[in-house]
N, C-alpha and C positions, 0 to 999 in steps of 0.2 A: 610536544604538541598536546595541548589540552584536549581531552575528550569529554563529551557531554552525553550521558545516557538519556535518550529520549524515552525509551521504555524497556524495562528488563522484567520479563515474566518469571514468576515463581508461584508456588502453591498458594501463597497468600495474596497474590496480585488482585487488585480491584479492577475488573475489566468493564465496569458499568459505563464508562465513557467511550467505549469502542462501539460504533454504530454501523449496522449493516445498511447499505444502500444498494438495492437491486434494480434491475430494469423495470420492475413493477411500477416505479415512479413514472414510466412512460408507457405502461400497458403490457409490459413483458411478463414472463412467467418464471424467470430464474429465481432461485431461492438459496440464500447463503445463511450460515449461522456462525456465531463466534463464541467459543467456550474455552475454558481451561481444562487441559487433560490432567490425568493423575500425576504426571511428572511436573506439572506447573508450566506447560507451554501453552501459548495462545494457539487455538485451532480454528482456522478459517476454512470452512468446508461447505459443500452443497452441490447444487446442480445448476448448470447454465442451460437455459432453454432458448431456442431461436424462435419460438412461437410469438406471434403478434409483434414482429420486428424487434424482439428482445435480443439478448445475447451478452449480458454482463452481470457480474455480482461484485460488490466491493465492500470493504470494511474500512471505516475511517476513525481517526482519533484526533480530536481537537484539544488544544492545551494553551496555557499562557504562552505568549511570545517567547521563543528561545532565540537569543542572539547568536548569530553564527560566528562573529568575530573572525578568528583566523582559520576556522574549520573549512575544509575543502571537499569533504566527502562524507557519505553516510555508509555505515557498515551494517548489513543485515545478517543476522545469524538465523538461518531458516532451514527447514527441510520441506521440500515440495514433493510433487508426485510425477516429476518428469515433464510437466506442462510449463507453458510460458505465462508469466504474470507481469503486472506493471507495479512499480512502486511510484507513488505520487506524493507531491508536497504542494502546499499552498503557503505563500508568504503572508496572505491575508485571507481569512475565512470568507470574507465577502466577495472575493474574486470569483468570477464565473468559470474561470479556467484553472487547470492544474498544470504543474510541471511534472513531466513523466520520464521514467527510465524503465524500459522493458528489461526483464531478466528471465533466464531459463533455469529450471530446476532439474536436479538429477535423480531425486529419490533418496539421496544421502544428505546429511547435514552439510551445509555450505556456509561460507562467509562471502557474501556478495558485496563488492565495493562499488559504490556509485559516486562518480564525481559530480558535485553539484552543478558545475559549469556545463556539464553535458545534458542536464535535464532540460527538455524542451517543452514549450507551452502548447497545450492541446485542450480542445473543447469538443465533447461528444465525438471522440475518435478522430478529429481532424487537427493536424498540426497547424498552429497559428503563425502568421508572418510577424513574429515578435522575437526579441532576443531570448536566448536561453537564460536560465536562472542566474541572477546576480544580485539578489537582495541580501539584506543584512540580518534578516530574521525569518523564522517560519512559525506558523500557528496550527498547521494541520498536516498529518501524514495519512496515507491510505494505501491499501493493497487492492488491486483489481484484477479480475480474470475476464477476458472477453476475446476469445480466439476465433470467433465466427464458427464455433463448433458447439453442438449439443454434447455436453460432457459433465461428468462428475468431477469434483476437484477437492483437494485437501492440501492446505499449506500450514505447516507448524512454524510458529514464530517464537524464538528464544529471546532475542535482544535486537534493539535498534539504537544505533549509536552515531553521534556526530563526531567526526575526527578532523 
């Protein structure tokens, strides 16, 4: 089975196209950052605040269409902080909704396997009455934290791969 690396972080990685989107867009006070650490991993970290009806921070990456072809899953090589996150994809950057897969972290390096067909459509935290992901390409990926808690977070990302 062919695999396609969506993003592989290293010390020379250009992360300019990774963009933070916090609840500030709707008046909230959460703040996330995205940087490369000394080992060359992407580091998504910050604080989620519940003030002003806030409660989420996310980082997204848009790219030229990637055809999915026979791929059925996405593999995330990550190290979290024991908290729950969401991995999100959009098949079209113009869509108002994303397809979502929640995942838990352990504090250790993990390979998280997400089946594309299990990713469900959601908008502003509400699951939509539409079919799960079944498109033939994607144009955007994102990580989001929004656990209805005021909390600090840190997620290290090594690789994101389509398999």
